[in-house]
PASEBA-1860 file (N, C-alpha, C; in nm, 3 decimals):
! residues 290
1> MARARGYR> -10.691/4.389/-19.991/-10.552/4.354/-19.949/-10.479/4.249/-20.009 ~ -10.377/4.312/-20.096/-10.326/4.186/-20.178/-10.225/4.084/-20.067 ~ -10.266/3.965/-20.115/-10.195/3.851/-20.036/-10.044/3.841/-20.015 ~ -10.004/3.826/-19.915/-9.806/3.809/-19.922/-9.803/3.656/-19.977 ~ -9.657/3.690/-20.020/-9.639/3.564/-20.103/-9.562/3.497/-20.019 ~ -9.516/3.390/-20.082/-9.386/3.284/-20.011/-9.470/3.201/-19.903 ~ -9.631/3.225/-19.862/-9.644/3.131/-19.727/-9.684/3.030/-19.788 ~ -9.674/2.894/-19.732/-9.740/2.781/-19.753/-9.890/2.776/-19.723
9> FRRIGLVA> -9.913/2.816/-19.610/-10.055/2.822/-19.574/-10.156/2.967/-19.547 ~ -10.275/2.929/-19.630/-10.307/3.056/-19.666/-10.464/3.072/-19.596 ~ -10.511/2.962/-19.537/-10.634/2.960/-19.445/-10.614/2.898/-19.308 ~ -10.596/2.973/-19.223/-10.545/2.979/-19.084/-10.721/2.926/-19.009 ~ -10.685/2.828/-18.881/-10.794/2.809/-18.822/-10.714/2.838/-18.661 ~ -10.831/2.950/-18.599/-10.751/2.985/-18.471/-10.890/2.935/-18.330 ~ -10.782/2.846/-18.233/-10.865/2.822/-18.141/-10.786/2.871/-17.971 ~ -10.859/2.911/-17.908/-10.823/2.938/-17.787/-10.923/2.903/-17.677
17> KPVLRARR> -10.840/2.869/-17.587/-10.885/2.835/-17.413/-10.955/2.991/-17.367 ~ -11.081/2.949/-17.300/-11.146/3.062/-17.250/-11.077/3.096/-17.134 ~ -10.994/3.168/-17.156/-10.953/3.274/-17.076/-10.837/3.384/-17.101 ~ -10.836/3.495/-17.019/-10.814/3.647/-17.091/-10.697/3.601/-17.178 ~ -10.556/3.581/-17.147/-10.416/3.547/-17.221/-10.473/3.497/-17.320 ~ -10.532/3.400/-17.309/-10.551/3.308/-17.444/-10.626/3.389/-17.540 ~ -10.752/3.411/-17.476/-10.809/3.510/-17.566/-10.768/3.636/-17.639 ~ -10.672/3.734/-17.573/-10.597/3.830/-17.621/-10.535/3.812/-17.720
25> LAESLERA> -10.422/3.662/-17.699/-10.344/3.592/-17.820/-10.404/3.584/-17.929 ~ -10.542/3.519/-17.898/-10.572/3.514/-18.013/-10.625/3.629/-18.095 ~ -10.683/3.700/-18.048/-10.713/3.864/-18.126/-10.589/3.905/-18.174 ~ -10.483/3.884/-18.137/-10.363/3.952/-18.167/-10.341/3.877/-18.275 ~ -10.337/3.741/-18.300/-10.283/3.654/-18.403/-10.404/3.662/-18.543 ~ -10.516/3.708/-18.479/-10.583/3.722/-18.597/-10.565/3.842/-18.682 ~ -10.569/3.952/-18.589/-10.513/4.072/-18.668/-10.397/4.054/-18.747 ~ -10.276/3.981/-18.691/-10.139/3.962/-18.778/-10.176/3.900/-18.919
33> LKRRGLDV> -10.241/3.803/-18.916/-10.294/3.697/-19.011/-10.343/3.780/-19.132 ~ -10.489/3.845/-19.081/-10.535/3.940/-19.182/-10.446/4.025/-19.244 ~ -10.342/4.101/-19.174/-10.262/4.208/-19.212/-10.175/4.156/-19.320 ~ -10.124/4.014/-19.287/-10.083/3.934/-19.402/-10.151/3.893/-19.512 ~ -10.271/3.932/-19.549/-10.353/3.882/-19.614/-10.446/3.735/-19.612 ~ -10.448/3.681/-19.558/-10.471/3.547/-19.511/-10.636/3.557/-19.404 ~ -10.654/3.440/-19.460/-10.805/3.382/-19.411/-10.830/3.320/-19.277 ~ -10.910/3.380/-19.222/-10.901/3.329/-19.069/-10.978/3.274/-19.027
41> LLDSQTAA> -11.054/3.146/-18.961/-11.165/3.090/-18.938/-11.149/3.045/-18.762 ~ -11.238/3.109/-18.702/-11.230/3.069/-18.562/-11.343/2.960/-18.522 ~ -11.311/2.858/-18.410/-11.413/2.769/-18.393/-11.529/2.851/-18.315 ~ -11.652/2.754/-18.304/-11.781/2.829/-18.244/-11.730/2.898/-18.091 ~ -11.639/2.800/-18.029/-11.588/2.844/-17.861/-11.534/2.957/-17.868 ~ -11.409/2.991/-17.942/-11.344/3.094/-17.965/-11.415/3.233/-17.999 ~ -11.512/3.201/-18.103/-11.551/3.315/-18.153/-11.675/3.377/-18.051 ~ -11.759/3.284/-17.981/-11.822/3.338/-17.873/-11.764/3.425/-17.789
49> ELGRADGV> -11.636/3.358/-17.718/-11.538/3.421/-17.633/-11.531/3.557/-17.692 ~ -11.492/3.586/-17.799/-11.496/3.729/-17.858/-11.591/3.796/-17.925 ~ -11.697/3.748/-17.852/-11.853/3.842/-17.877/-11.913/3.823/-18.044 ~ -11.873/3.692/-18.106/-11.858/3.675/-18.229/-11.982/3.566/-18.264 ~ -12.057/3.545/-18.363/-12.111/3.425/-18.381/-12.100/3.357/-18.538 ~ -11.951/3.363/-18.588/-11.934/3.310/-18.738/-11.840/3.225/-18.703 ~ -11.838/3.146/-18.573/-11.714/3.039/-18.573/-11.766/2.908/-18.640 ~ -11.716/2.786/-18.623/-11.725/2.647/-18.673/-11.729/2.537/-18.543
57> LRARIARK> -11.756/2.422/-18.594/-11.758/2.324/-18.443/-11.628/2.318/-18.440 ~ -11.575/2.295/-18.315/-11.398/2.263/-18.265/-11.387/2.173/-18.366 ~ -11.486/2.015/-18.356/-11.433/1.906/-18.374/-11.438/1.929/-18.556 ~ -11.469/2.029/-18.622/-11.476/2.045/-18.776/-11.340/2.140/-18.812 ~ -11.312/2.230/-18.719/-11.253/2.345/-18.802/-11.104/2.292/-18.849 ~ -11.021/2.178/-18.822/-10.914/2.157/-18.882/-10.931/2.082/-19.037 ~ -11.068/2.051/-19.028/-11.080/2.000/-19.174/-11.122/2.139/-19.288 ~ -11.140/2.257/-19.230/-11.200/2.372/-19.330/-11.040/2.457/-19.324
65> VDLVLVAG> -10.961/2.426/-19.251/-10.817/2.508/-19.325/-10.710/2.429/-19.326 ~ -10.594/2.537/-19.349/-10.451/2.466/-19.403/-10.418/2.464/-19.268 ~ -10.389/2.508/-19.192/-10.337/2.506/-19.030/-10.450/2.555/-18.941 ~ -10.400/2.486/-18.797/-10.462/2.545/-18.693/-10.387/2.569/-18.570 ~ -10.388/2.708/-18.554/-10.331/2.759/-18.408/-10.382/2.762/-18.297 ~ -10.342/2.693/-18.174/-10.427/2.675/-18.075/-10.350/2.745/-17.973 ~ -10.452/2.851/-17.890/-10.341/2.896/-17.794/-10.433/2.879/-17.678 ~ -10.346/2.819/-17.581/-10.388/2.777/-17.459/-10.303/2.653/-17.380
73> GDGTLLSV> -10.356/2.556/-17.322/-10.280/2.437/-17.296/-10.291/2.317/-17.366 ~ -10.243/2.177/-17.292/-10.217/2.058/-17.375/-10.398/2.015/-17.393 ~ -10.457/2.046/-17.274/-10.588/1.995/-17.270/-10.705/2.079/-17.432 ~ -10.638/2.212/-17.457/-10.714/2.289/-17.580/-10.654/2.232/-17.707 ~ -10.522/2.196/-17.700/-10.435/2.124/-17.847/-10.532/2.006/-17.818 ~ -10.555/1.912/-17.743/-10.604/1.787/-17.747/-10.765/1.783/-17.786 ~ -10.826/1.878/-17.765/-10.968/1.874/-17.830/-10.956/1.928/-17.975 ~ -10.850/1.944/-18.001/-10.861/1.994/-18.166/-10.768/1.853/-18.233
81> ARTAPPGT> -10.658/1.827/-18.176/-10.584/1.706/-18.226/-10.663/1.576/-18.236 ~ -10.758/1.534/-18.118/-10.806/1.400/-18.168/-10.867/1.392/-18.293 ~ -10.957/1.492/-18.363/-11.035/1.518/-18.464/-10.962/1.559/-18.606 ~ -10.825/1.617/-18.566/-10.785/1.666/-18.729/-10.725/1.562/-18.802 ~ -10.757/1.579/-18.956/-10.720/1.494/-19.043/-10.562/1.537/-19.049 ~ -10.485/1.403/-19.104/-10.353/1.408/-19.093/-10.290/1.557/-19.162 ~ -10.343/1.570/-19.265/-10.301/1.663/-19.376/-10.304/1.810/-19.308 ~ -10.376/1.844/-19.206/-10.384/1.981/-19.144/-10.285/1.973/-19.005
89> PVLGINTG> -10.166/2.060/-19.012/-10.100/2.052/-18.902/-10.163/2.129/-18.772 ~ -10.117/2.073/-18.676/-10.159/2.181/-18.549/-10.055/2.233/-18.511 ~ -10.037/2.362/-18.406/-9.950/2.404/-18.355/-10.003/2.469/-18.228 ~ -9.965/2.389/-18.115/-10.013/2.462/-18.005/-9.914/2.580/-17.947 ~ -9.960/2.695/-17.882/-9.895/2.796/-17.817/-9.947/2.810/-17.690 ~ -9.877/2.822/-17.599/-9.879/2.775/-17.479/-9.881/2.881/-17.403 ~ -10.028/2.915/-17.344/-10.054/3.024/-17.238/-10.084/2.983/-17.140 ~ -10.046/2.825/-17.074/-10.056/2.779/-16.965/-9.925/2.757/-16.880
97> VLGFLAGL> -9.956/2.645/-16.783/-9.825/2.624/-16.689/-9.725/2.494/-16.778 ~ -9.806/2.411/-16.775/-9.701/2.299/-16.848/-9.698/2.325/-17.031 ~ -9.826/2.282/-17.098/-9.785/2.293/-17.226/-9.689/2.207/-17.304 ~ -9.700/2.111/-17.245/-9.587/1.985/-17.317/-9.587/1.979/-17.455 ~ -9.719/1.990/-17.501/-9.744/1.943/-17.617/-9.754/2.060/-17.719 ~ -9.718/2.167/-17.669/-9.732/2.325/-17.743/-9.573/2.310/-17.794 ~ -9.591/2.351/-17.959/-9.456/2.425/-18.033/-9.403/2.563/-17.992 ~ -9.492/2.641/-17.919/-9.414/2.782/-17.906/-9.462/2.818/-17.770
105> GRDEALSR> -9.403/2.891/-17.718/-9.417/2.998/-17.626/-9.552/3.111/-17.660 ~ -9.625/3.170/-17.550/-9.693/3.283/-17.549/-9.598/3.427/-17.635 ~ -9.484/3.427/-17.565/-9.410/3.535/-17.588/-9.335/3.504/-17.754 ~ -9.311/3.438/-17.803/-9.269/3.381/-17.924/-9.395/3.390/-18.076 ~ -9.507/3.361/-18.019/-9.610/3.328/-18.146/-9.603/3.405/-18.217 ~ -9.607/3.553/-18.170/-9.645/3.665/-18.321/-9.483/3.719/-18.350 ~ -9.388/3.677/-18.296/-9.224/3.700/-18.326/-9.171/3.614/-18.448 ~ -9.246/3.443/-18.420/-9.182/3.389/-18.507/-9.322/3.356/-18.635
113> LDEVLRGE> -9.434/3.388/-18.625/-9.532/3.393/-18.685/-9.500/3.335/-18.867 ~ -9.396/3.434/-18.900/-9.365/3.440/-19.059/-9.306/3.326/-19.094 ~ -9.243/3.261/-19.000/-9.148/3.110/-18.996/-9.276/3.005/-19.013 ~ -9.362/3.004/-18.928/-9.448/2.888/-18.930/-9.558/2.862/-19.035 ~ -9.596/3.023/-19.111/-9.654/3.064/-19.213/-9.575/2.991/-19.352 ~ -9.417/2.986/-19.339/-9.389/2.965/-19.470/-9.359/2.802/-19.479 ~ -9.368/2.768/-19.344/-9.348/2.606/-19.344/-9.243/2.581/-19.305 ~ -9.184/2.663/-19.222/-9.025/2.612/-19.168/-9.026/2.552/-19.054
121> FREDRRRR> -9.161/2.529/-18.986/-9.133/2.411/-18.874/-9.109/2.285/-18.915 ~ -9.094/2.181/-18.814/-9.083/2.065/-18.848/-9.229/1.986/-18.814 ~ -9.284/1.887/-18.894/-9.384/1.823/-18.882/-9.343/1.713/-18.795 ~ -9.434/1.704/-18.694/-9.422/1.548/-18.587/-9.553/1.483/-18.609 ~ -9.529/1.381/-18.659/-9.620/1.305/-18.658/-9.665/1.216/-18.567 ~ -9.783/1.242/-18.507/-9.818/1.160/-18.379/-9.947/1.045/-18.376 ~ -9.912/0.934/-18.348/-10.009/0.831/-18.343/-10.104/0.847/-18.263 ~ -10.243/0.805/-18.313/-10.340/0.817/-18.184/-10.418/0.665/-18.174
129> LDVRIGRG> -10.507/0.696/-18.097/-10.545/0.560/-18.064/-10.738/0.546/-18.109 ~ -10.728/0.431/-18.190/-10.900/0.385/-18.259/-10.954/0.325/-18.128 ~ -11.056/0.355/-18.044/-11.112/0.269/-17.907/-11.255/0.236/-17.974 ~ -11.327/0.111/-17.943/-11.395/0.031/-18.030/-11.488/-0.016/-17.901 ~ -11.652/0.048/-17.852/-11.683/-0.025/-17.759/-11.792/-0.124/-17.837 ~ -11.763/-0.242/-17.763/-11.844/-0.339/-17.883/-12.021/-0.347/-17.829 ~ -12.042/-0.290/-17.709/-12.215/-0.316/-17.717/-12.243/-0.202/-17.602 ~ -12.367/-0.180/-17.578/-12.400/-0.116/-17.481/-12.454/0.032/-17.529
137> PHRGRYRA> -12.503/0.112/-17.471/-12.591/0.252/-17.505/-12.458/0.363/-17.592 ~ -12.320/0.323/-17.559/-12.217/0.387/-17.608/-12.141/0.298/-17.724 ~ -12.193/0.214/-17.785/-12.146/0.148/-17.876/-12.082/0.222/-17.978 ~ -11.965/0.197/-18.007/-11.902/0.288/-18.144/-11.811/0.301/-18.163 ~ -11.702/0.368/-18.230/-11.562/0.377/-18.213/-11.538/0.550/-18.183 ~ -11.447/0.529/-18.124/-11.359/0.653/-18.108/-11.235/0.689/-18.100 ~ -11.200/0.804/-18.075/-11.041/0.858/-18.135/-10.954/0.915/-17.981 ~ -10.862/0.903/-17.981/-10.763/0.959/-17.856/-10.631/0.970/-17.881
145> LNDAVLNK> -10.534/1.078/-17.852/-10.420/1.075/-17.885/-10.354/1.072/-17.802 ~ -10.377/1.134/-17.647/-10.319/1.091/-17.558/-10.358/0.905/-17.503 ~ -10.463/0.904/-17.437/-10.503/0.768/-17.341/-10.623/0.737/-17.389 ~ -10.660/0.621/-17.347/-10.789/0.567/-17.294/-10.800/0.506/-17.187 ~ -10.890/0.589/-17.113/-10.849/0.491/-16.954/-11.006/0.454/-16.884 ~ -10.985/0.334/-16.840/-11.099/0.249/-16.808/-11.054/0.229/-16.687 ~ -11.168/0.328/-16.568/-11.167/0.297/-16.395/-11.266/0.288/-16.330 ~ -11.282/0.266/-16.218/-11.414/0.303/-16.131/-11.407/0.424/-16.094
153> EAIARIST> -11.541/0.495/-16.092/-11.561/0.605/-16.026/-11.505/0.615/-15.843 ~ -11.496/0.736/-15.827/-11.436/0.783/-15.707/-11.493/0.687/-15.567 ~ -11.634/0.659/-15.564/-11.662/0.622/-15.436/-11.699/0.499/-15.448 ~ -11.720/0.400/-15.581/-11.672/0.314/-15.622/-11.511/0.180/-15.552 ~ -11.565/0.068/-15.532/-11.455/-0.013/-15.464/-11.358/-0.065/-15.627 ~ -11.263/-0.111/-15.580/-11.173/-0.169/-15.678/-11.225/-0.266/-15.783 ~ -11.182/-0.294/-15.872/-11.252/-0.405/-15.984/-11.147/-0.481/-16.033 ~ -11.209/-0.605/-16.082/-11.117/-0.692/-16.189/-11.082/-0.649/-16.310
161> FSVSIGGR> -10.965/-0.666/-16.370/-10.992/-0.627/-16.517/-10.881/-0.720/-16.544 ~ -10.926/-0.757/-16.714/-10.871/-0.856/-16.782/-10.844/-0.777/-16.902 ~ -10.697/-0.804/-16.933/-10.609/-0.749/-17.068/-10.617/-0.884/-17.126 ~ -10.587/-0.828/-17.269/-10.582/-0.927/-17.357/-10.483/-0.830/-17.485 ~ -10.359/-0.887/-17.551/-10.313/-0.847/-17.649/-10.318/-0.929/-17.761 ~ -10.364/-0.882/-17.860/-10.370/-0.955/-18.010/-10.459/-1.092/-18.000 ~ -10.579/-1.059/-17.908/-10.658/-1.163/-17.876/-10.611/-1.295/-17.770 ~ -10.525/-1.260/-17.716/-10.461/-1.331/-17.625/-10.476/-1.299/-17.484
169> DVARFRAD> -10.507/-1.372/-17.385/-10.535/-1.322/-17.230/-10.376/-1.319/-17.187 ~ -10.355/-1.171/-17.116/-10.240/-1.174/-17.070/-10.197/-1.123/-16.931 ~ -10.316/-1.097/-16.904/-10.338/-1.034/-16.755/-10.456/-1.048/-16.692 ~ -10.460/-1.048/-16.558/-10.583/-1.030/-16.498/-10.507/-1.000/-16.363 ~ -10.597/-0.845/-16.328/-10.575/-0.787/-16.182/-10.674/-0.711/-16.131 ~ -10.663/-0.688/-15.987/-10.748/-0.587/-15.934/-10.712/-0.460/-15.905 ~ -10.776/-0.361/-15.949/-10.712/-0.216/-15.940/-10.799/-0.121/-15.962 ~ -10.735/-0.011/-15.950/-10.860/0.135/-15.967/-10.888/0.143/-16.121
177> GVIVATPT> -10.822/0.107/-16.173/-10.835/0.139/-16.340/-10.742/0.051/-16.413 ~ -10.703/0.091/-16.551/-10.605/0.070/-16.619/-10.588/0.195/-16.722 ~ -10.500/0.220/-16.772/-10.485/0.346/-16.867/-10.394/0.298/-17.012 ~ -10.453/0.334/-17.139/-10.389/0.261/-17.256/-10.347/0.418/-17.307 ~ -10.217/0.401/-17.338/-10.149/0.536/-17.364/-10.056/0.517/-17.522 ~ -10.071/0.636/-17.572/-9.977/0.625/-17.711/-9.852/0.687/-17.664 ~ -9.741/0.654/-17.730/-9.638/0.738/-17.687/-9.623/0.887/-17.656 ~ -9.699/0.960/-17.707/-9.750/1.081/-17.685/-9.801/1.111/-17.524
185> GSTAYNLS> -9.913/1.028/-17.521/-9.965/1.040/-17.394/-9.892/0.942/-17.260 ~ -9.803/0.888/-17.307/-9.668/0.854/-17.212/-9.647/0.934/-17.100 ~ -9.668/1.087/-17.152/-9.593/1.168/-17.011/-9.728/1.250/-16.962 ~ -9.851/1.189/-16.983/-9.937/1.213/-16.920/-9.999/1.160/-16.794 ~ -10.119/1.078/-16.794/-10.150/1.020/-16.688/-10.085/0.869/-16.662 ~ -10.042/0.828/-16.763/-9.919/0.675/-16.744/-9.841/0.737/-16.712 ~ -9.736/0.859/-16.699/-9.646/0.902/-16.600/-9.655/0.937/-16.456 ~ -9.833/0.956/-16.422/-9.820/0.963/-16.321/-9.893/0.827/-16.210
193> AGGPILHP> -9.923/0.762/-16.333/-9.929/0.605/-16.229/-9.823/0.538/-16.242 ~ -9.709/0.576/-16.260/-9.558/0.473/-16.277/-9.523/0.449/-16.391 ~ -9.588/0.458/-16.498/-9.574/0.399/-16.642/-9.442/0.465/-16.708 ~ -9.393/0.394/-16.791/-9.267/0.481/-16.844/-9.291/0.541/-16.942 ~ -9.198/0.662/-16.985/-9.176/0.725/-17.057/-9.138/0.690/-17.237 ~ -9.235/0.679/-17.302/-9.183/0.655/-17.438/-9.145/0.774/-17.531 ~ -9.083/0.756/-17.629/-9.037/0.848/-17.714/-9.131/0.849/-17.817 ~ -9.180/0.974/-17.848/-9.290/0.988/-17.934/-9.312/0.918/-18.073
201> ELPAIVVT> -9.156/0.906/-18.118/-9.158/0.832/-18.251/-9.170/0.694/-18.273 ~ -9.195/0.609/-18.117/-9.186/0.486/-18.098/-9.325/0.368/-18.177 ~ -9.319/0.286/-18.235/-9.428/0.225/-18.286/-9.476/0.145/-18.178 ~ -9.561/0.184/-18.059/-9.553/0.139/-17.943/-9.687/0.176/-17.874 ~ -9.729/0.079/-17.786/-9.854/0.127/-17.653/-9.799/0.102/-17.525 ~ -9.861/0.172/-17.451/-9.823/0.128/-17.336/-9.935/0.099/-17.239 ~ -10.000/-0.044/-17.167/-10.095/-0.045/-17.051/-10.042/-0.035/-16.926 ~ -10.096/0.036/-16.863/-10.033/0.050/-16.727/-10.166/0.037/-16.612
209> PICPHTLT> -10.177/-0.050/-16.550/-10.237/-0.047/-16.399/-10.295/0.077/-16.345 ~ -10.368/0.113/-16.290/-10.395/0.215/-16.212/-10.398/0.152/-16.007 ~ -10.281/0.183/-15.962/-10.285/0.132/-15.812/-10.345/0.023/-15.805 ~ -10.238/-0.098/-15.883/-10.296/-0.251/-15.866/-10.309/-0.312/-15.719 ~ -10.386/-0.359/-15.688/-10.356/-0.436/-15.558/-10.285/-0.564/-15.592 ~ -10.141/-0.580/-15.611/-10.062/-0.632/-15.638/-9.894/-0.620/-15.647 ~ -9.823/-0.709/-15.609/-9.685/-0.649/-15.600/-9.598/-0.664/-15.754 ~ -9.721/-0.723/-15.806/-9.631/-0.815/-15.932/-9.660/-0.770/-16.048
217> QRPLVVRS> -9.790/-0.681/-16.070/-9.848/-0.628/-16.205/-9.748/-0.476/-16.237 ~ -9.711/-0.485/-16.342/-9.636/-0.355/-16.394/-9.663/-0.331/-16.527 ~ -9.651/-0.238/-16.562/-9.709/-0.168/-16.708/-9.620/-0.237/-16.811 ~ -9.666/-0.252/-16.911/-9.647/-0.319/-17.036/-9.668/-0.258/-17.173 ~ -9.546/-0.227/-17.248/-9.508/-0.177/-17.382/-9.515/-0.319/-17.474 ~ -9.620/-0.302/-17.541/-9.663/-0.362/-17.672/-9.633/-0.315/-17.787 ~ -9.641/-0.376/-17.914/-9.664/-0.358/-18.045/-9.752/-0.268/-18.049 ~ -9.741/-0.149/-18.164/-9.888/-0.068/-18.222/-9.906/-0.154/-18.309
225> SDSIGLLV> -9.905/-0.237/-18.354/-9.977/-0.378/-18.443/-10.070/-0.430/-18.386 ~ -10.037/-0.441/-18.224/-10.148/-0.542/-18.151/-10.236/-0.451/-18.094 ~ -10.368/-0.546/-18.104/-10.468/-0.492/-18.045/-10.522/-0.492/-17.908 ~ -10.528/-0.434/-17.842/-10.572/-0.453/-17.674/-10.727/-0.448/-17.674 ~ -10.722/-0.561/-17.566/-10.858/-0.579/-17.509/-10.875/-0.538/-17.404 ~ -10.946/-0.477/-17.315/-11.032/-0.499/-17.183/-11.154/-0.518/-17.165 ~ -11.136/-0.560/-17.045/-11.292/-0.620/-17.001/-11.261/-0.629/-16.821 ~ -11.391/-0.575/-16.807/-11.400/-0.590/-16.642/-11.492/-0.680/-16.602
233> IDRGRHEG> -11.455/-0.787/-16.524/-11.527/-0.919/-16.522/-11.601/-0.922/-16.368 ~ -11.601/-0.796/-16.294/-11.662/-0.805/-16.181/-11.806/-0.864/-16.220 ~ -11.837/-0.944/-16.107/-11.982/-1.046/-16.114/-12.067/-0.924/-16.022 ~ -12.202/-0.897/-16.059/-12.312/-0.878/-15.956/-12.316/-0.699/-15.963 ~ -12.192/-0.635/-16.012/-12.196/-0.491/-16.033/-12.164/-0.451/-16.185 ~ -12.276/-0.344/-16.170/-12.277/-0.318/-16.344/-12.269/-0.177/-16.337 ~ -12.241/-0.112/-16.276/-12.216/0.060/-16.236/-12.058/0.097/-16.194 ~ -12.076/0.230/-16.203/-11.935/0.286/-16.143/-11.816/0.274/-16.230
241> LHLTLDGQ> -11.853/0.216/-16.368/-11.707/0.185/-16.438/-11.690/0.345/-16.545 ~ -11.614/0.371/-16.575/-11.607/0.483/-16.684/-11.487/0.460/-16.741 ~ -11.543/0.515/-16.897/-11.401/0.489/-17.009/-11.413/0.667/-17.038 ~ -11.276/0.718/-17.027/-11.211/0.854/-17.058/-11.119/0.844/-17.145 ~ -11.149/0.949/-17.281/-11.050/0.973/-17.356/-10.997/1.094/-17.353 ~ -10.832/1.094/-17.351/-10.779/1.205/-17.360/-10.833/1.287/-17.190 ~ -10.891/1.254/-17.141/-10.939/1.292/-17.004/-11.028/1.423/-17.014 ~ -11.119/1.404/-17.172/-11.166/1.509/-17.210/-11.329/1.446/-17.230
249> EGFPVPAG> -11.324/1.332/-17.285/-11.451/1.279/-17.362/-11.464/1.143/-17.268 ~ -11.581/1.126/-17.210/-11.584/1.004/-17.139/-11.758/0.999/-17.081 ~ -11.776/0.852/-17.068/-11.886/0.797/-17.059/-11.899/0.675/-16.985 ~ -12.001/0.585/-16.899/-12.007/0.508/-16.834/-12.022/0.402/-16.900 ~ -11.940/0.252/-16.848/-11.972/0.147/-16.964/-12.003/0.052/-16.834 ~ -12.101/-0.055/-16.899/-12.125/-0.133/-16.799/-12.040/-0.236/-16.818 ~ -12.028/-0.325/-16.653/-11.904/-0.437/-16.639/-11.971/-0.530/-16.750 ~ -11.854/-0.601/-16.813/-11.891/-0.694/-16.928/-11.835/-0.649/-17.051
257> TPIEIRSS> -11.848/-0.554/-17.067/-11.839/-0.465/-17.202/-11.723/-0.478/-17.256 ~ -11.696/-0.560/-17.379/-11.582/-0.566/-17.462/-11.524/-0.397/-17.498 ~ -11.406/-0.398/-17.497/-11.363/-0.256/-17.550/-11.203/-0.304/-17.588 ~ -11.202/-0.272/-17.710/-11.099/-0.294/-17.826/-11.022/-0.174/-17.844 ~ -10.879/-0.170/-17.821/-10.792/-0.057/-17.865/-10.673/-0.075/-17.960 ~ -10.662/-0.004/-18.031/-10.563/-0.055/-18.137/-10.484/0.128/-18.200 ~ -10.359/0.081/-18.234/-10.312/0.218/-18.291/-10.389/0.265/-18.419 ~ -10.419/0.407/-18.429/-10.474/0.419/-18.540/-10.417/0.447/-18.649
265> PSWVTLLR> -10.453/0.409/-18.793/-10.383/0.454/-18.927/-10.375/0.594/-18.958 ~ -10.471/0.678/-18.851/-10.470/0.805/-18.912/-10.393/0.868/-18.762 ~ -10.289/0.942/-18.832/-10.226/1.025/-18.715/-10.223/1.184/-18.711 ~ -10.185/1.235/-18.626/-10.213/1.361/-18.623/-10.053/1.454/-18.603 ~ -10.097/1.586/-18.718/-9.928/1.644/-18.749/-9.939/1.783/-18.653 ~ -9.852/1.753/-18.581/-9.833/1.885/-18.442/-9.677/1.916/-18.532 ~ -9.681/2.062/-18.511/-9.586/2.150/-18.574/-9.464/2.173/-18.435 ~ -9.357/2.177/-18.460/-9.222/2.216/-18.362/-9.130/2.293/-18.431
273> APESDHFR> -9.081/2.387/-18.360/-9.000/2.468/-18.386/-8.828/2.363/-18.427 ~ -8.775/2.431/-18.554/-8.687/2.339/-18.608/-8.563/2.296/-18.475 ~ -8.534/2.403/-18.400/-8.435/2.348/-18.291/-8.484/2.271/-18.192 ~ -8.655/2.253/-18.208/-8.702/2.150/-18.076/-8.634/2.005/-18.043 ~ -8.624/1.981/-17.917/-8.540/1.849/-17.897/-8.654/1.800/-17.767 ~ -8.662/1.636/-17.803/-8.778/1.608/-17.717/-8.719/1.560/-17.546 ~ -8.584/1.550/-17.553/-8.528/1.524/-17.426/-8.492/1.636/-17.371 ~ -8.483/1.766/-17.443/-8.442/1.906/-17.356/-8.612/1.943/-17.294
281> KLSEKLNW> -8.722/1.884/-17.385/-8.855/1.965/-17.328/-8.875/1.844/-17.221 ~ -8.832/1.725/-17.212/-8.844/1.657/-17.069/-8.769/1.696/-16.977 ~ -8.706/1.765/-16.976/-8.599/1.838/-16.872/-8.641/1.970/-16.835 ~ -8.694/2.030/-16.926/-8.751/2.171/-16.873/-8.884/2.150/-16.830 ~ -8.948/2.073/-16.874/-9.111/2.042/-16.837/-9.138/1.969/-16.690 ~ -9.057/1.868/-16.724/-9.075/1.790/-16.604/-8.979/1.739/-16.540 ~ -8.854/1.845/-16.557/-8.746/1.827/-16.461/-8.688/1.714/-16.485 ~ -8.670/1.615/-16.577/-8.626/1.476/-16.612/-8.470/1.449/-16.623
289> GI> -8.391/1.375/-16.526/-8.250/1.402/-16.590/-8.203/1.481/-16.503 ~ -8.244/1.546/-16.355/-8.202/1.653/-16.353/-8.181/1.579/-16.204
END
């Protein structure tokens, strides 16, 4: 079949949440893309859901295509966006309840597909976080789009957290944990913990204590150029701490382990409909301003 002309994107990645409505949408999108003469690549999890074995690892799919279409909710999109290179746009198609990060709804995915493929959707560059674990079994560098959360496990007592900004100690408090979030992540766990909503284009990071045992400890909004240091300074207790990235990837971290978080120089490109408006989405999705 001859390739259709006028399309900006030629090789498309498809990722779907493992639920029936997302799987059916992925099948419909694959058929529509192939009818247009475009190449389609599935991640391994989606391929398995469709009874096939020709997929690639989800963490690598964005490196092999020109565009990734994600059918699911915000969690599915985050699983792709965390590792996507800046040059590969990601478009979320909401098949769940909230879908705050999605650029399209399920009902308009097929009707607006040609607009997307022609490059008529707006590119929205979102800042990510680089997270460095200084020592221990999980020593290394990691990346997050929404947030990095250091907290105690459910059965453990509260801990004492130390926060530094740009190498300078600025706060010490007892709490259940601490959230470091990007402007994108400010509408996620940070919002639930009483943190501020940041516009996604702000060059900033928000640091929010989780249930601090004080009336004076409030969230901090700092420059994206500042490095943020986290440390749990409890003595005699070395278990029960957990670091979680985007609510998906996590591991135990011993007390006393230095953690450094900074704005990543590598952003992720999300696609938005031309008429999309951040404040309208806040109103529609979160009932903000009503």
